[in-house]
KEKE-3310 file (N, C-alpha, C; in steps of 0.2 Angstrom, whole numbers, plus 5000, padded with zeros to 4 digits):
npx = (5527:5520:5526:5538:5554:5563:5578:5588:5601:5603:5598:5601:5597:5600:5595:5581:5567:5561:5559:5565:5576:5585:5602:5612:5621:5634:5640:5630:5619:5625:5627:5614:5608:5616:5610:5597:5596:5608:5618:5632:5635:5624:5611:5602:5589:5589:5595:5586:5575:5581:5583:5570:5565:5573:5568:5554:5555:5560:5550:5539:5543:5543:5531:5520:5522:5520:5525:5532:5547:5559:5571:5586:5595:5609:5603:5593:5589:5584:5589:5602:5606:5607:5617:5623:5633:5636:5622:5615:5615:5606:5590:5574:5560:5545:5535:5518:5514)
npy = (5540:5545:5551:5561:5562:5566:5569:5571:5578:5582:5599:5600:5599:5585:5578:5581:5577:5568:5551:5542:5549:5548:5548:5534:5520:5514:5501:5494:5494:5487:5474:5471:5470:5459:5449:5450:5449:5443:5451:5460:5472:5482:5487:5502:5499:5488:5494:5504:5496:5490:5501:5505:5495:5496:5508:5505:5496:5504:5514:5506:5502:5514:5521:5520:5529:5542:5559:5560:5562:5549:5540:5534:5519:5507:5495:5495:5488:5493:5506:5504:5506:5520:5533:5542:5550:5543:5539:5531:5538:5548:5557:5552:5556:5552:5559:5562:5567)
npz = (5002:5017:5027:5037:5043:5058:5065:5079:5089:5105:5104:5091:5075:5065:5054:5043:5035:5020:5022:5012:5008:5018:5024:5018:5024:5014:5015:5022:5013:5002:5009:5012:4999:4994:5003:4999:4985:4980:4975:4973:4968:4967:4956:4951:4953:4962:4973:4976:4980:4991:5000:5001:5009:5020:5025:5026:5037:5047:5048:5052:5064:5072:5070:5078:5088:5084:5081:5092:5102:5102:5110:5104:5102:5103:5102:5093:5079:5067:5064:5060:5046:5044:5040:5050:5061:5076:5078:5087:5099:5097:5095:5088:5077:5070:5059:5053:5037)
capx = (5526:5516:5529:5544:5559:5567:5584:5592:5605:5602:5593:5603:5594:5605:5591:5574:5565:5558:5562:5569:5581:5590:5609:5613:5628:5635:5641:5623:5616:5627:5626:5607:5608:5618:5606:5590:5597:5614:5620:5637:5636:5617:5609:5598:5582:5590:5597:5580:5571:5584:5582:5563:5564:5576:5564:5548:5556:5560:5543:5535:5545:5541:5525:5515:5524:5520:5526:5535:5554:5561:5578:5589:5601:5613:5599:5588:5592:5581:5593:5609:5608:5607:5623:5623:5638:5633:5615:5613:5614:5601:5582:5571:5553:5542:5529:5514:5513)
capy = (5539:5550:5553:5564:5560:5571:5566:5577:5577:5588:5603:5601:5594:5582:5577:5582:5576:5562:5545:5539:5553:5547:5545:5527:5517:5509:5494:5491:5494:5481:5468:5469:5468:5452:5445:5449:5448:5440:5456:5464:5478:5483:5492:5507:5495:5484:5499:5507:5491:5489:5507:5505:5490:5499:5513:5502:5493:5510:5517:5502:5502:5520:5525:5520:5534:5548:5565:5559:5560:5543:5540:5529:5515:5502:5489:5496:5486:5497:5512:5503:5508:5527:5536:5548:5548:5542:5539:5528:5543:5553:5556:5552:5558:5551:5563:5561:5573)
capz = (5009:5020:5034:5037:5049:5061:5069:5082:5095:5110:5101:5085:5070:5060:5048:5043:5028:5018:5024:5007:5007:5023:5022:5019:5024:5008:5017:5024:5007:4999:5013:5011:4992:4994:5006:4995:4978:4979:4971:4977:4965:4965:4951:4954:4955:4968:4978:4978:4984:4998:5004:5003:5014:5027:5027:5029:5044:5052:5049:5056:5071:5076:5068:5084:5092:5079:5083:5099:5102:5104:5111:5100:5106:5099:5102:5088:5073:5061:5063:5058:5040:5043:5040:5054:5066:5083:5078:5093:5104:5095:5096:5081:5078:5064:5058:5047:5033)
cpx = (5524:5519:5536:5548:5563:5572:5587:5596:5605:5597:5596:5600:5599:5601:5584:5572:5562:5562:5567:5575:5586:5597:5610:5620:5629:5636:5635:5619:5618:5626:5618:5605:5610:5613:5599:5591:5603:5618:5625:5638:5629:5616:5604:5591:5583:5592:5590:5576:5574:5583:5575:5562:5567:5571:5557:5549:5556:5554:5539:5537:5543:5535:5519:5516:5524:5521:5529:5543:5555:5568:5581:5594:5604:5608:5594:5591:5590:5585:5600:5611:5609:5614:5624:5628:5634:5625:5612:5612:5610:5594:5579:5563:5550:5535:5525:5513:5506)
cpy = (5546:5552:5557:5562:5566:5567:5572:5574:5583:5592:5604:5596:5592:5580:5578:5582:5570:5556:5541:5543:5553:5545:5538:5525:5512:5502:5490:5490:5487:5474:5466:5467:5461:5447:5444:5447:5444:5444:5460:5471:5480:5488:5497:5504:5492:5489:5502:5502:5490:5495:5507:5500:5492:5504:5510:5499:5499:5513:5513:5502:5508:5524:5525:5525:5541:5554:5565:5558:5554:5542:5534:5525:5510:5496:5489:5494:5490:5503:5510:5505:5516:5529:5543:5546:5548:5542:5536:5532:5549:5552:5556:5553:5556:5555:5561:5567:5576)
cpz = (5012:5027:5032:5044:5051:5066:5072:5088:5099:5106:5093:5080:5065:5054:5049:5036:5026:5020:5019:5006:5013:5021:5023:5019:5018:5010:5019:5018:5003:5003:5012:5004:4991:4997:5002:4988:4975:4974:4975:4974:4962:4960:4954:4957:4961:4974:4980:4982:4991:5002:5006:5009:5021:5030:5030:5036:5049:5053:5054:5063:5075:5075:5074:5089:5088:5083:5090:5098:5105:5104:5108:5104:5101:5098:5096:5082:5067:5060:5060:5051:5039:5044:5043:5060:5073:5083:5084:5099:5102:5097:5088:5082:5071:5064:5052:5043:5033)
residu = (MET:LYS:TYR:THR:ILE:LEU:ILE:LYS:LYS:ASN:GLN:ASP:ILE:LEU:TYR:GLU:GLY:HIS:PRO:LEU:ASP:LEU:PRO:ILE:LYS:GLN:ASP:LYS:LEU:ILE:GLU:LYS:SER:ILE:GLU:MET:PHE:ASP:ASP:LYS:ASN:PRO:CYS:ILE:ILE:HIS:GLN:THR:TYR:VAL:ILE:GLU:SER:PHE:VAL:ASP:ALA:LEU:ILE:SER:ARG:PHE:LYS:LYS:ASN:LEU:ASN:GLN:ASP:ILE:GLU:LEU:SER:LYS:ASP:ILE:LYS:GLU:ILE:GLU:PHE:ILE:ASP:ILE:GLU:ASN:ILE:ASP:SER:CYS:MET:ILE:GLN:VAL:ARG:ARG:LYS)
# end
């Protein structure tokens, strides 16, 4: 992927890096794996596919606002998988590498 993600709260950077390295909520990973593959105990291939699908949806949602801080909220379904406390009160920025 040709993007990096920046997540911050106030001026504190909570995450900065490659989208595929975002911290993932295990329950969301398993839930999506069951939905996609009927797999409650996903192998690494299924885990990778699920994570890529989460990240693709996230990038698609925010790439039209590259390099801009976007305020997150509970209404944004594409951030539910990110394992950062109070993610819905943070800012996100998608940057092209």
